C-alpha positions, 0 to 999 in steps of 0.5 A: 827648691822642693822639686830640686831637692826630690831630683837630688835624693832620688839620684842619690838613692838610685846611687846608692842602690845600683852600687848595692846591686853591684856589691851583692852581684857576685855572691848572688851569681855565686849562690845560684850557679851553685845550683847549676849544673857544671855545663850551664855555669858559664854557657846559662850566666843569667841570676835565673837558672834553667835547670836545678841540681844539687849534685854539686853540693854532693860532689863538693862534700866529698872533699880531698884525699878522702876527706870530707868537707865536714871535716874542713868545716870542724877544723875551721870552727875549731881554729876559730873558737881557739882563736876567739879565746886566746885573743880575749884573754891576752888581749883583753890583759894587755888593754887593762895593763895599758889604760890603767895600771901604771909600770916603767916604759908603759908609754914606750911599749905602747908605741912599739905596739902600735907600730906594730899596726903599721908592719905588714904581716909578710914582713915578718913571714919568712922569720916565722916561718923558719922559727915555727919550722925549727920548732917542729910546728909546720903542719899543725895548728901551732903556729896559727893559735900559739900568737893568739894567746901572746896579745900579737893581734895589737889592732885588738890590743888598741880597741880595748884599750881605747875602750877601757879607757873610756871607762871612768876610773872612779869605777876602780877607785870605788871598787879598790876601797871596797878590798878589790885587788887590781885583778878583781878589778879587771874581772868584776869592773873592766870586763863586765863593762867592755862586753861590747869591745869584747864582743867585737873582737871575737867577731873580728877574731871569728871572720880574720881566722875562718877568711885566712887563707894565706897562713893556713895554706903555709903552715896547713901541709897534711888534707886533715888538718885544712880549713875550709879556706884551705881545702877549697884550694884542692879544686884548683889543679896543677895547671891552675885551672879549676876542675870542679866549678860547681863543687867549688861554688856550692862549698864556697856558698857553704862557707859563707853561712857561719859568718853570716849567721855571726853577724847578724846575730851579734850585730847590735854589740859589734856597732855598738862596740865600734862606736863607743871605742871610736867616739870616747877615748 
C-alpha cells in the first residue's frame, strides 16, 4: 500500500513537472533567443546561446516610423491606467446598484447584463466600428477607453455583485441608522470591504488592456498612438514575414515585464478576491 502511494505520487509530480516545463519552455526560448544574433535564432534553437548580444534590444527599441518603443510603452500604460479607473468607477457603482439597491426592473436588467457575457464580441464588432467611425473616434483612444466608463465589462460587474452580496447587510443598516445615505454606505462601507475584488478587477483590466491586440489594431491607425501589442505587429512585413526576429523577440520579452510585476506584487489580493467571490454569494 505504501509503495503504491509513493509510486502514484511520484508519477503525479513527474506529470505536473513535465506539463510545467512544456508551458514555460516557449517563454524561456523567447527570452534566450532575444539575446542571440539574428542568424543564430533558428540555427541554434537551444536554451544555452553560443553567442550573446544586446543588438536586438537596440534595434527593436528604435520602434517604427520614427516612434520608439518607449512611446509605445507609455501609450499602453496610459490606456491601462484610464481603463482601470473607468472600470473601477463604473463597474463598482453598477454592482452596488444590483446587489444592494431596489429599483424597478433590477432582475431584468441584471439578466440582460448576464446575457451579454454569452454574446461574442465579434457580433457587435461591425456596429461598434461604424458608430465610432461616425463619431470620428477611429484613430484615437476613445473607442477603447470610453466604454470602460459605461460598465460594459459585464464580467467585472458580476464579480463585484457576488462579492458585495457576500457582505453582511447589517453593516449597511448600522451605517444607515448612523445617518449614512446610500452614497455614504457605498463609499464608507462597501468600497473599503470590497478591496480584494477591486484589486482583482484592476489586475484583470490591466492584463486585458495591455494584451489586447485586435481592438488596438482596429482603432489605432497612427504610429504615435500605437500600444505595445499593436507596435509588435510592425515587425511583420507586407508579405507576412517577420523582418527582424531578434527585435520582435526582444520587445516581446520587455512587454511581459509590467504584467509579471503587477501580478506577483498583487497576487495575495488577486487570490483572495477570486476565492471569496467564488465561495460566497
